N, C-alpha and C positions, 0 to 999 in steps of 0.2 A: 158874311160868308167867307170862309177860308178857301183859298185856291191852292191846289196841289198840281204839280206836274209829275206825271209818271213817265219814265223812260223804259221802253221795252227793247230788249236785245234779241235780234233774230238769231236763232240757233239752228235753223234749217232753211231750205230754199222757200221762197214765197213767190206766188204769181201775182198777187196784188196786195195793197195795203188794206187792212181791215177797215170797213166803214163803221159809222156810229151804230147801225143796227146789229152788226156782228159783235161789236164790243158789248152792247147792251145784252144780247143773248148770252154771251160768255159770262158776264157778271151775274145774270139771273141764275145760270146753271151753277156757278160757284156758290152763291148764297144758298140755293136750294140743297146742294149736296154737302156743303160744309156746315151749314146751320140747320135749316129746316124749311119745310113748305110754309109754315106759319111765318117764319122770318121773311121769306120771299113775299108773301102777301102783305106784310107790314111795310116792306119797301115799296110795293105798288101803291098802297094806301097813302104813303107819304107824299106822293105826287099831287094829291088833292089840296094840300096846304103848303108844306115846306118839305121838299124832297130831302131825304137823308143825304143823297149826293146826286150830282148830275155828271154827265160825261159828254165828250164830243168825239168826232172822228180823229183818227191818228194823223199826224203830220210828220213827214220826214224831218229829222233834226236839221234846223237851219233853213227850212223851207216853209212857205205858207201857200194855201190854196190860191190858184189863179182865178181872178175874176172872169166871168164868162159873159156877163150882161153889160151892155153899155160901152164896150170898148170901141166898137165901130158901129155907128148907126146905119140903118137900112138906107137912108138918104145918101149918106156918105159912100156906102158901097155902090149904090146905083150910079151916083155921079162919077165915081172912079171908073166903073166898068164902061159907062157910056163915053168916057173921054179916051178910052184905049182903042187901038185898032182891033178889029175882030180877032186877029190871030194872037193877040196878047191877053184877051179877056179870060180865056180858059186858064192861063198861067196865074192870073190874079186870083181867080176863084180857088185855084189849087193852094195858093199861099194862105188865103183866108181859112181854108179847111185845116191847114197845119196849125194855125193860131188857135183854133178851137180845141186841138188836141193837147195844148199845153195845160198840164194839171197843177204844177207848182212853180213858184218863183222864189228867188232868194229873199231873205229878210230885208236886205238892203233895197232891192227893187220894190218889195211890198211897202216898206216904210216911206220910200222916196216918192213913189208914184200912186200906189193904190190907196193907202191911208188918206192921202191928200186929194184923191179923186183927179189926179193929173193924168188922165188917159191920153191926152194929146202928147205930153212929154214922154209917156211910155211908148206910144206908137213911133215917135220920132227918135227915141233913144237918147234924149237930151239929158 
């Protein structure tokens, strides 16, 4: 299978990066209106054996999606919370909430920590 990288240039304001479903819908509309309904059905049928092409969500240039699962275990969170004074526990939970909002990381961080599964190094910033 050949891999292609498409680069899109934003020519107006955007409120969010299009996800895979949005891209799929756009591709379907393009095929339907530039080719035909039959060609769109052929594209759908191709998924049964070998797709004509597949797609993924968009990523900002130089960034990769941030891992959300497994970064900090529940046991680790509970241990940390229980070790803190009561007046610091809410601050810690607030910091964890900020971590959940991270959507993308640089390619350097992605390759150094996430590809290698080094979540401890990522948390410590080593």
